[in-house]
N, C-alpha and C positions, 0 to 999 in steps of 0.2 A: 056508768061509763064502762064499756067493754074495752079491756086492754088488748087491742088487736089493731095492728097497723098504725100505732101511735109512735110518737117520738118521746123516748123516756131516757132520763139520766139516772145512773146508779153511781153514787159516790162510794168509794171503797170497793169497787167492782172486782179487784183482784183478790180480795179476801175470801175467807171460807164461805160465808153466807152469800156475799155479794156475787161471787163467781157462779154459784148455783142459780141465783136469781137472774143474772144476765142470760144464762143459757135458756132458762125457762121463758123469759121474755122474747128471746129470738125465735123460739119454737112457735110463738103466737104471732110471728111476722111483724114484730115491732122493730123500729129503728132504735138501737141501744147505744147511748153515749156513755162510755165508761170513763169515770173521772177518778184518778187514783195517783197518789204520790209515790207508791211503792216504797213506803217507809221500811227501814231496815230492822223493825222490831223482830221479824223472823224472815228467813230466806225461803225462796222457792215459789213466791206468789205469781211470778210470770207464768209458771206452768199451769196455774189454775185457769188461765184464759185461753189455753191451747185451742179448745173447740170453738171459742168465740172468734178468735182472730182470723179464722178461715171463712167467716161469714161476711158477705158484703154489706150486711145491714148493721155491722158492728163498727163503732168508731172509738178509738182509745185516745184519751187525752191524759198525758202524764203531767200532772200538776197538783198543787196543794190546795186544800180548801181554805187555808189561811191566806191565799193569794186571791183577794176579792175580785180584782179586775179580770183575771183569767177565768175565775168561776162564773162571773156574770156574763162574760163573752161566750163561754161554752154553753151556758144555759139558755141562750136566746132561742126561741122557737121550740122549746121543750114543753111537752104536755104534762108530764108527771116526773117528779123527782123522788127517788128512793134514797134517803140519806142514811147510808150504812157506814160511811167512813168514821172511824173513831180510833182512839188509843185504848185498846182493850187491856184487861189484866188487873184484877183486884190487888194482887201483891205488887205488881209493877207500879201501880198508882201510889202506893205507900212510899216507895223509894223515889218516884219521879212525879211528884204532884204538879209541878209547873207544866210539864209537857202534857200530862193528862188533861189539865184544865184548858190549856191553849187549844188543843185539838177538839176536845169534846164540847167545850163551851164556846170559845171564840169561833171555832170552825163552824159550829152549828148556827151561830148568829150570822156568819157570812152566808151560809146556805139559805137561811130564811130571808135575808136582805136581798140576795140575788134572785130568789124565787119571787119575791114581791115585785122587784123591779121588772122581771120578765113576765109577770102575770101568769105564773105557772098554774095549771088547773088543779093540781093536787101535790102535796108533799107528804110522804110517809116517813116518819122518823123512827129509827130503830133505837129503842131504849132497852132497859134491862130489869130483870127481877131484883137486881141489886138495890134498886131504889127503896124496896120494902125494908131492908135491913133485917133485924131479928123480929120476924113477924109475931104479932101478938095473937093472931088468930089464923088458923089454917082451915081450908085453903084460902089464899089471899085473893080478895076481890079488888077490883080497880078503885073502889071507894075507900079501901083501908088506908089509914094514915101511913105516910112514908117517913122512915127514919133510917136513912142509909148510914152504914158504919164503915164505909171505905171512901177514899177520895174518888174512886171510879164511880161508885153509886151516887155520890153527891154531884159529880159532874154530869151524869146522865139525868138526874133530877133537875138540874139547872137547865139542861137542854130542853127537857119537857116543858118547863115553865116559860122559856122563850117561845116555844112552839105555840103554847096556848095564848100567850100575850099577842103574838102576831095574828092569831085567829080572831081574838076578841077585839083588838084595836084596828087591824087593817083588813079583816075579813079574808086572810090568806087561808085557803082550805088545807088543813093539816090533820093528819091522823097519827097517833102515837101508839107504838107497839112495844110491849114489855116482853121481850124474849126470855124464855126460861131454859137455861143450860142446853143450848143447841149443840148437837153432835152429828157426826157422819163423815163421809169421805171428804178429804181436804181440811179436816179439822186442824186447828193450830197445834203445833207440837208442844206448847206449854199447857194445854188443857188436859184435864184428868184422864179421860178415856184414852187419849192418845198415849199419855205417859204410862198408864196401866198396861195397855196393849204392847207397847215397846218393851217394857220390863218382862212381861210374860213370854213374849216372842224370843227374848234373849236369855231365857231361863234364869232370870234374876227376880228376887222378891219385889213386887210392887209396893211402893211406899204410900201408906194412907195416913193423912194428917187427922188426928183425933181418933176416936174409937171405931170409926166406920159405921156407926149407927145413924149418923146424920143422913138426911134424905135429900134427893134432888129430883126435880121434875124434868127429866131428860126429854128433850124434844128433837125428833129426827129432822134433819135439815130440809127434806122435801116437804114436810108438814109446815115448817116455819116459812118456807118460800110460798107455799099455797096461801097461808094466812096473810102474808105480806101483799100478795097480788090482790086478794079479796079486799083488803083494806083500801087499796087504791080504786078498786072498781065500785065499791058500794058508797053511794052518795050519803047514806045515813051515818057513815063512819066519821064524817067531817067533824072536827072539834072534839073527838072522843079518844079515850085511852082503852086499849084492849090487851089483856093477857094472851100471849101466844105460848102455849105449853101443851103437854100431853094430858094433863089432869090426872096422871097416875104416877106419883112419886115412888122411888125405890131407894133402898139404902145403898151407900157406897160399898159396904161389904157384899151385898148381893150382886152389884155390878162386877166387882172384881171376881167373885165366884163364877159368874156366868162367862166372863172372858177366859178364865182358866179352863173351864169345861169346853168351851167352843174351840179353844186352841189345843186341846188335848194335853194340857200340862198339869195334871191333877196333883203332882207332888209339890207344887209351888205354894208357899204360904206368904201372905203379905206381912210387911213390917209396919208397925204403928209408931208414929212420931207426934210431937205436940202440935196442936191446932195452930194454924197460921193466923196472924192478925188480919182482920177484915173478912174472914170466912164466916158465913152464916150457918146456923145449925140446920135449917130446913128451908126448902123452896117447894111450893105446891100451888099451882095456878088454879084459880077458879075460872074456868074458860066458858062459863055459861053465856056471858055477854057476847063473846066472839062467835059462839055457836048461833045465838039468836039473831044477831045483827049482821054478821059477816057470812054466815053459813059455813063457818070453819069446822072441819071434822078431821082431827088427826087420825092417820091411818096406820102408822108404823109403830108397833109396840117395841119395848126395849130389847127383847130377845132377837127379833128380826133385825132391828137397827144395829145391834152389836155384831151380828153375823155379817151384815153388809159392810160394816166398818172394818172388821177383821179381814174380810176378803179384799177390800181396797188396800189396806195397809200391807198385806202380804205380797201384793203385786208391786208395791213401791220400794221394798227393801231388798 
């Protein structure tokens, strides 16, 4: 299925990845229905949709995925649903488990029920590398056992299981994507690269939790969006789980060092503090399945991506 001239819904469209996805879908002449509650987890999400709002093919519905009647009504006549709406944050989930569970589990169940009711042609569910927990083997393949160590990771795994259940029992075409540490312009202010950049820009030491030797498979947002669209287009993706990452992990120390050099603040040194509960030591995606089946090919390396992010950040402050 070519995603061009289709009617598509993006839940969580005002968010970081969702807003980039909505823009990309509009570029391919799709009718985009954005479904978002504009939750107050962080401010400024309305600005993420500035480019979309001026497009006549864009429709915004301000509502909650926990409101099933609104969701089902808005989803009628939709060809594809990209379900990105979620309560993010590993650390947030530890302090707010009920909200995390309600949005990520009950909300996902509502999306699946509404999709089945409307006979949607494809549902793409945004999951997370957090489902792996402390990985026993690196890089992580999709067949590796899942042992989440945070409420957030557990909630995403529950969402995956609901997706697969609807596929197996009702034949609902579903594809699951495990995003690996997506970053780029419009990134949430609670995420590491944003906080590191903010600190360096303000000439203050960035705070690293742990020794900084932990690694992350940082994925630039345009690559994540491309993988997401390919998942909807490829028929063979149905009923499958795919890692969406760069396949090239780097240490947190290296990322901070690159940001310091990019911003010309070589005298700044990070401060190290104790590791936070729920943080995993390493993420590293085995992306061979996505490459083989989806044709996924990440294009932006970490140095290029950080330069782009810093450029965006410095225009916003």
